[in-house]
PABAFI-97792 format. One record per residue (C-alpha): x, y, z. Coordinates in steps of 0.05 Angstrom, whole numbers, plus 32768, in hexadecimal, padded with zeros to 4 digits. Layout:
XYZ
...
***
This chain:
74F57F05865E
75077F57865C
74E57F808688
74AC7FAB8673
74BD7FF38666
746F80158671
7476804086A8
743E806B86D9
744780BD86E3
746B80AB8725
74A480818708
749A80388716
749C7FFE86D8
74547FE286D3
74547F9286DE
74157F6886E4
74297F4B871F
742C7F978748
73DF7F998734
73CA7F568747
73AA7F48878E
73BF7EFF87A4
73957ED187CF
73B87EA287F2
73A57E5687FC
73B87E2A8839
73AA7DE7880D
739C7DBA884B
736D7DEF8873
73457E078828
73197DD4881C
73167D868826
72F77D5F87DE
72FD7D1A87F4
72EB7D188840
73267CFD885D
732D7D478886
73607D688864
735D7D9E8829
736C7D8C87E3
73837DA287A5
73427D8C878A
73187DAB87C2
73367DEE87AA
73217DE0875F
72D47DD68784
72E17E1F87A7
73017E408770
72C57E698768
72CD7E8987AB
730A7E9C879E
72F97EB78757
72C27EE08771
72F27F0C8798
73127F2B8756
73557F0E876A
738A7F098737
73BB7ED28756
73B77E9C877C
73F47E8287B1
73EE7E3E87BC
74137E2787FC
743C7DE787F8
741E7DAD87D6
745A7D8487D6
74627D4087ED
747F7D46883A
74747D1E8879
745C7D638894
748C7D6C88C9
747D7DBA88C4
74407DB88895
74617DAD8857
74937DDF8857
74BD7DA68866
74BD7D83881F
74D07D40880E
74C37D3A87BE
74BF7D82879D
74A77D62875A
74747D37877F
74247D4D879E
741A7D3E87E2
73EA7D0087E2
73BB7D24881A
73B57D5F87E0
73AD7D2A87A3
73DA7D1F8760
73FD7D468733
73C07D3B86FE
73967D5F8745
73CD7D988738
73CB7DA086EF
737B7D9E86EF
73837DD48727
73B67E0586FA
738F7DFB86C0
73487E1386E5
736F7E4E8705
73897E5B86BE
733C7E5386A4
73267E8D86DB
73507EBB86C3
73837EB486FA
73CE7EA08702
73EF7E76873B
74257E7F8757
74457E44878D
74777E4187BE
74C17E2F87BB
74E37E1B87F6
752C7E0E87EB
75517E1F882D
75477DDE8848
75297D958832
74FF7D65885D
75347D36887E
750E7CF9885B
751F7D1F8815
754B7CEE87F2
75857D2287ED
758A7D1F8832
75857CD5883F
75BA7CD18815
75E87D0C882F
75E57CED8873
75EA7CA28859
76407CAE8855
76727CE6884C
76817CCA880D
763C7CD087F2
76397CFF87AB
75FC7D2A87DB
76267D308812
762D7D7D8806
75E97D8587FA
75E27D938845
760B7DBD8873
76337D8988A7
76677D9288D6
768F7D628905
76807D8B8946
764D7DBF8954
76687E018938
763B7E2E895A
76057E3F8984
75CB7E518951
75847E408968
754A7E33893E
75127E618923
74E67E208941
75147E258984
75467DF789A0
75897DF38977
75907DFD892B
75C57DC18932
75B27D7A8935
75E17D3F894A
75D37D01890C
75E77CBE8922
76217CBF8901
763D7CF38931
76467D288907
76107D6A8908
75EA7D8A88D5
75C17DCF88D1
75767DDC88D0
75627E1E88DB
75197E0788EA
750A7DC18902
75377D848901
750E7D6288CC
75277DA388AA
756C7D9D888F
758A7DE1886C
75A37DD4882B
75ED7DE38817
75DF7E1D87DF
76257E2887D6
762D7DE687BD
761C7DF68772
75F97DB58768
75C77DC98792
75BA7E16876C
75B17DE6872F
757C7DB3874C
75587DEA876A
754D7E128727
75397DCC8702
75057DC8873C
74EA7E108727
74F27E0186DD
74C87DC886E4
74947DEF8707
74967E2A86E0
74887E07869C
74517DE486B8
74317E2D86BB
742F7E4586FA
74487E9086FD
747C7E95872E
748E7E8B877F
74827E9F87C6
74CB7E8D87E3
74C77E708825
75057E958850
75257E96880B
75577ED1882D
75777E97885F
75927E6A8829
75E07E80882B
75FE7E6F886A
76397E948885
76717E528889
76997E7788C7
765D7E6488EE
76637EA5891D
76357E9A8962
75FD7EBF895C
76017F048981
75E47F1289BD
75AD7F4989A2
75937F178976
75877EDA89A0
753A7EDF899F
75417EFC8955
75747ED18935
75557ED788E7
75797F1988E7
75B67EF788E6
759F7EBD88B1
75877EEF887E
75D17F0D8876
75F37ECF885A
76337EE98838
76117EC787F0
75CE7ECC87F3
75C87F0C87BF
75F47EE5878E
75C87EA78790
75877ED0878B
75A67EF58748
75BC7EAD8727
75747E938737
755A7ED08712
75827ED686DA
75897E7F86D4
753B7E7886E2
750F7EA986EA
75207EDF86B2
75077EA5867A
74C17EA98696
748E7EE586A6
74887ED686E6
74867EEF8733
74B37EE88772
74A57EF887B5
74CC7EE787EC
74BC7EDD8832
74F27F0D884A
74EB7EEE8896
75277F1A88B9
75357F4B8882
753F7F8F8896
751D7FCE887C
75627FE88862
75727FA78843
75307F9B8827
754F7FC387E1
757E7F9387D0
754A7F5C87CB
751B7F85879F
75357FBB8775
752E7FA28737
756B7FB5871B
75917F888747
75607F4A8724
75567F268766
75127F20877D
74D57F448766
74B77F5887AD
74C17F4387F7
74907F318830
74AD7F76886B
749E7F5388AB
74947F9788CB
74517FA288CC
743F7F5688E1
74757F588923
74527F9F893A
74357F7A896E
74727F4F898A
74A47F6389B7
74F27F5089B1
74E47F0D89CE
74A87EF88996
747A7F0089C8
74357F2489C2
74397F6D89D8
74017FAD89DC
74127FD48996
73F580188983
73DB8030893A
740D80658932
743E802F893A
742080058908
7417804388D9
7460805488E2
7476800C88C1
744A80228884
74798065887A
74B280498887
74AE800E8859
749380478820
74D2806C8830
750680318825
74F2802687DF
74F2804B87A7
74D18049875B
74FF80048758
74E77FDF878F
74A17FCA8799
74817FB287DF
74517F8887F4
740F7F8B881D
74027F588846
73EE7F54889D
73D57EFE8898
73E67EC18878
73F37E7D8894
742F7E9288C4
73FE7ECD88E5
73BE7ECB890D
73817EE388FF
73867F2B88E0
733C7F40890B
73527F2C8943
739D7F428940
73877F8C8920
73467F908923
730F7F7F895D
72F37F3E8954
72B67F4A8984
72737F368960
72587F828960
729E7F988939
72B87F568916
72957F6688D2
72AC7FB888D5
72EC7FA588E3
72FB7F7388B1
72E57FA38881
73107FDA8897
734F7FA88893
73377F96884D
733D7FDC8842
73837FE68856
739C7FAE8835
737D7FBF87EF
7392800787F1
73D080098814
740F800687E3
742B7FC587CB
740E7F7E87B3
73DA7F6C87DC
73D97F2487FB
73997F0B8818
739B7ECB8840
735D7EA3883E
73277EAA8867
73327EF6886A
73047F048847
72CF7EDF8874
72EC7EFF88B7
73057EC688D7
73217ECD891D
73497EAD894C
73377E7B8979
73477E7789C7
73777E2D89CF
73737E198A16
739D7DD68A18
73DD7DC789EF
73C17D8E89C9
73967DBF89A0
73CB7DDF897D
73ED7DBF8946
74257DEF892F
746B7DD1893C
747B7E178953
744F7E208989
74637DD289A1
74A77DE989A6
74927E2089C6
74707E028A02
74B17DD58A13
74DB7E0E8A0C
74AC7E3B8A3B
74827E138A62
74A67DD58A6B
74E57DE58A6F
74E17E2D8A7F
74C37E648AB0
747B7E748A88
743D7E5D8AA3
740B7E3D8A7E
73DF7E718A85
74057EA98A62
741C7E6F8A31
73D97E738A14
73C87EBC8A1C
740B7EBE89F3
73FA7E8789C6
73B07EA289C1
73CA7EDD89A0
74067EC78972
73FD7E7A895E
74017E6C8914
73CF7E3B8924
738D7E708921
739D7E7688D1
73A07E2F88C8
73627E1188E8
73387DFE88A4
730A7E248889
72B67E29889B
72977E2B885D
724E7E1C8883
72317E2488C0
723B7DD988C5
72877DE188BF
72897DCE886E
72CD7DC4886B
72D17D75886C
729E7D368871
72D17D168895
72FA7D2088D6
73227D6988C7
73687D6188D2
73677D9B8904
73337DB28923
73087DE98905
73057E2D8933
72BE7E22895E
72A47E638947
72997E3C8900
72527E3F8914
724D7E878913
72857E9988E7
72897E7B889E
72847E8A8855
72417E868851
72327EBA8890
726A7EE6887A
72557F008832
72527F46884D
72A67F48885E
72A67F1C8819
72817F4887E8
72AC7F888803
72F07F6587ED
72D57F5687AE
72C07FA587A4
73077FBF87BF
732C7F8F8791
72FD7FA98758
730A7FF0876A
73577FE28770
73547FC0872E
73327FFA870C
735C8034872C
73A780378721
73A98069875B
73A68034878A
73DB8008876A
741480358750
740680798782
742C809A87AD
7421808C87FA
741A80C58835
73FA80B7887B
73DF80FC888B
73D180F188D4
741B80C788E5
740080D28936
73B780C7893A
73A6808E896D
736780738943
736380928907
7393807E88C8
738580AD8890
73B380A8884E
73BB80BC880B
73CF809587C7
73DD80C78789
73ED80BA8749
73EA80EF8713
73AC811F8721
738980E4874A
738880E0878D
735C80B287BC
735980C38809
735380878837
732F80918875
7333805988AA
7317805A88FB
734580228920
731580298953
72CD80248971
72CA806A8983
72A3809B8956
72DA80CD893F
72DD810D8928
72F7811888DD
72ED814488A2
730581288863
73008170883B
72E081458801
7297815F87EF
7280812287C8
727680E587ED
72AA80A787F3
72B0806E87BA
72A9803D87E9
72A980378838
728D7FFE8866
725780218884
720F8033885D
7213807E8869
72618091886D
725480DF887F
7263810188BC
729480EB88F4
72BB80A988EC
728F8070890D
72B08029892F
72E2800D88FD
72C1803188C2
72E980308883
72E18065884D
72FD807C8811
72FE80B687E4
731180CE87A2
732A810F879C
***
């Protein structure tokens, strides 16, 4: 479909997905409708009013496909089949119908850098050297280099036949060979299958990894802790994304957002410049890596460091590119514990402040399930309490086979583990996620923090989303940080034509002097009387 030509006063082409607010659902942890302990598609239908009540425009559904779940669904065994634990294809069709009837859209995960090792393609590929599917994956007679897996350990595994296959993630996630045109045709057919059903686009899992340098150079020493910065630089990644766009995406009015894990800020425009016809947006990871050191472990961070990320990202993209705004997802800890203050006296205020940042910053905002409730991290004390294979592999590498003490391991994982976000949603003070035994333990604080007890935060999210929808300046407005060096205050403007919004956020419990220069009341605040000095974790929005 041809791109629309309506533009804003500052030069952006208007698109529906730029104006949308997206809510991510991690289905196995959202709501269980049948008591088997696993969230399912019917559960999403039953709780759809909760999502609709926020006023969001798009639901992003994390993988719902048939999978052996080595990596919680990101290892797909059959792309055209719903995982039995989630329901049936009829359940998916009913969910899609319900979402459309509620005035929202649906995007789904596209996981095509790799498949499950139980996918029929790989079963055939490893069955013999002469199998027609042999070249669907990347094989070598010997281990060709020292590439590590993102999840730890080597990225090459030897098959029983003696040869080696590449997997940039778990051994049960062999990488597809995108240099084979037949593979690309298969992927495009899968995309059309779901688009023809009526889905409105894709979140593309680690999509910059799809092209591999077949000379297989060893990993440079300076990338030893971050191999993703090599894996995103394959020689044909942009050729393949452009082909995907022209062969499939241009035939539909959809949105695409790529997980740009390892893509530098300098290379980001190559993926999202609308003139190149590749992706609409990518998730750039600098904001969620502000608290990570070179080794990937947690490190202290400062507010000026976080503010500098948004300024750099804004300067990196011109009017032909569009950013995303996210601080959380299924791969990251809870935002209140990470960027806010999860102590009981400050959790609510800091949750609302972070909502203000997400929903007034430049870029399409993505909310992760539970953000609107102010859910927090939990304290893990034993390795058996974790589910995530990344954490379990780290335990083996760092504790069992490495120098890390158990105390240091838990101190780090309690800051960084993906499992914080993957615990089931607490709907009531009794838990409310399932009538059975939950697949993964709820955060023990569910009796105090749940959907019923967190309505103040929920309503504030809804008010912010309504304000964003009503004010084009909060979507398309230019961004400017007014005090980049201030250690506690984040004050910035969004300006479109004659309209300017001033957003003031106090990232501390300290009372901080502040003069807005605006005589009228703020448009929205997380305090009832937003005047005078900024109080602890206070958020104010002024319309200038």
